[in-house]
Structure formats: C-alpha cells, structure tokens
N, C-alpha and C positions, 0 to 999 in steps of 0.2 A: 232021144223026147223029140217030137215034131217042133218044126216052128209052130210058131204063136199064131199065126194067118190061117194054116192047115186045119187045125184043130177045128171040129165045130163047137159053136157058138156055145153051149152047156158048156165044154170043157175048157171056153178060153177062163181066164184068171181077170178077174172083174177089174174095171179102170174106176181110180179111184174120183169118187163124187166132186163138184166142182160145183159153186153158190147154184141154187135154184133157179131154173128160169125165169122169164116172169107169163103170166098165159097169155096163150094165143088168142087174138080175137077169133079165131075162125079157125076148120078146119082143113085140112090138105083134099084131093079128091084124087083118082084118076080112074080110068076104066081099062080094066086087063079081059084079054079075050083069050080064049084057052079050047079046046076038046072038053065038055063036057064031063068023060067018064077020068078026067082029071083036076079035077075040083079038090077031092078032099084032099087028092095028093098038094095041090097048092095050100091047102090048108095048114096041111103037115109042116110043110116048109117055113111058111111063115110066124109059125108060130114057132119053130126054133128059132128063127131072128128075134127073139125077146121081145114077140106082140107086139113090132114096130107097126102096125096096121092092124085093121079088120077089115071084111066085107060084106057085103050083100050082095046077094044074086039078081039083077035087072031080069035078065029073062035065061032060064033052067034051059030048054033045050039049046042053044044057043052058045052057053055059059059065058055073057055078059057079066063081070062084078063089077062093082063099086068100091073101089078102097078107100078107106079113110082111116087119115091119119094125119098127126101135129104136123104144119108145117116148120117145124122145129126139127124134125128129124127126116126131114123131105129125104136130104143128103145117104144118111143110114142107109135109107128107104132103099132109096134107086139101088146101093150099092147090093143089099140085100136082093134085090129083082135081078138084078145081074147074075147073082150066083144060082138062085134060083132055075136061072135059063139055061141053065146049062145042064140042069136035069130034068127040066120038061119043056116043050115049045108054049110058047105063049107073046101074047103082044101087048104093047101097053098103049093110052094115049090119054092126053091133058083132059080134065075133065073139061065137059063143053059146054058149061052153062055157067 
C-alpha cells in the first residue's frame, strides 16, 4: 500500500472533523496566470483537491483567473497549488485590490 500522502485526494482516508470554524468575514483571492489551453486541466486538478477554491476567468485570451477561497483554507490551497504546479505551469500573484 502506498504512503497516504502519495495517494490522490479522493483515495486518502478522511480526517476526523474538528469543531466547526467560525464564518470568515470575507473571501481570500489570488490571481493565476497560465496558458489558455490549460484552463480545463487546471479546473480538473483544483476539483480533485476537495474544491478548495473556485475560479473566474478574467481574461480568456491570456488565461488570467481569479481564484476565490475561504481564508481559513489558504494554507491547504497553497499546498494544493504547489502540487498542481508539478503537472502544469502557472504563476500566482496576490490579489492586488
């Protein structure tokens, strides 16, 4: 059997749920830039990581995406983005506004 971290997210054992987190006062945002032909793969990989975030395409031709996520899940999202960067090239920037 492979190590738990080597398994894809869907095959990993679920963690025990702790107490519910308080509702965040706002959403976290990141800008992601990648090749336009990789948008579908980016969506697929993001969904494979437990839907940590969703994105909106700001510029279709240059594939500029706005990623929206819960600030309480930012660390998990950044870890997921690091894993995703091994499969396709993209860059992230902090939301400037």
